[in-house]
C-alpha positions, 0 to 999 in steps of 0.5 A, a space after each residue: 342583120 346581126 344583133 351585134 356587129 362582130 369586129 376583127 382587127 388583123 395586125 400588120 406591124 410592117 405598115 408602121 414607120 421606123 425600125 423593128 423595135 419601133 414597129 412592135 412598140 406601135 403595134 402593141 399600142 394599137 392592140 391595147 386601143 383595139 381592146 379598149 375600144 371593143 374590138 371582138 378579135 385580134 389576129 396576130 398576123 406577123 408571118 414573116 417574124 422568126 418563131 422566137 420573135 413571134 412568141 415574144 411579140 404574142 406574149 406581150 400582146 397576150 399580157 397586155 390583154 390579160 391586164 385589160 380584162 383584169 381592170 375590166 371584167 367586161 372586156 371581150 377582146 380575144 387574141 388569136 395567132 395566125 397559124 401558129 397553134 404551138 405559139 398560141 398555146 405557148 402564150 395562153 392566147 385565145 385561139 388561132 387563124 388558119 388559112 384555107 389550106 391549113 390544117 382542119 379546125 378539128 385538128 387544132 381543136 384536138 391538139 388544144 385539148 390534149 395540150 390542156 389535158 396535161 395540166 390543170 386549167 386555172 380557175 376563176 376565168 372571167 365571164 364571156 372570156 374563152 376558156 383555154 379548154 374551148 379554143 376560138 378557131 377562125 378560118 380564112 375562106 375564099 369561096 362559099 364551099 370553103 365556108 361550108 367546109 369551115 362550118 363542117 370542121 367545127 371552126 368558131 367563124 370563117 373570114 371571107 375575102 376579098 369581098 371588095 378588093 384585094 391586089 392580085 385577087 378577083 373580089 367576090 362582091 356582095 353576092 359572093 358574101 351572101 352565098 357564103 353567108 348561107 353556111 351555119 357559121 358566122 362569116 366575117 367580111 374582109 377586103 376593102 371594107 369601109 365605114 360606108 360599105 360595111 352596112 352592106 356586108 351586114 345586110 348581105 348576112 355577115 356577122 361582122 367586119 375583119 380588116 387590117 388598114 380600117 383599124 390600123 390606119 385610124 382611130 379605133 374607137 371612132 371606127 368602132 362606133 362608126 361600124 356599130 352605128 351601121 346596125 
């Protein structure tokens, strides 16, 4: 098992009740809760939003996390944008999450480095917070072969799904997860994860847990304590 269970909250604002402003407000509250609770990564995955609206929401999320880092320099939560490297760069997020059929992590890393090479990078980055020059790059994977490819393309970590459940997809199960975890890259398990089955994922070799509902529908502080007590 890993020494520390990595936790990845994937957002879905449309699951919140109310109109669009209410949903976005609730989502930003949840992002703040997740960062305060010690979640390692947050993926802003609002794929249906127009690009301008996505950038505005992402900027607010980035500002919330930056403020929390100022208040607590030990805070390690990082913000990733789903697929949109341009938005991630614009709002100074920590990285991106790529689809399995997306551009390669190598290409994203090259683009990121070129973008920051055009201007100076501010000094004083807090310890343990990713530098803008070195983005976090996660990749969605649905087979052990895709995990191996993510490792070869220099991704930071892979998210393997579905382990237990996903509508319209056949679950890989713990055997499939175990096979995926043989690649030379941290693998986070996604799909039907609960506090009760999380320990089995870690025992199969996963470096951590990724989820939408598990974090978004519950008290995040309680969930984080439950998951990390599985170690």
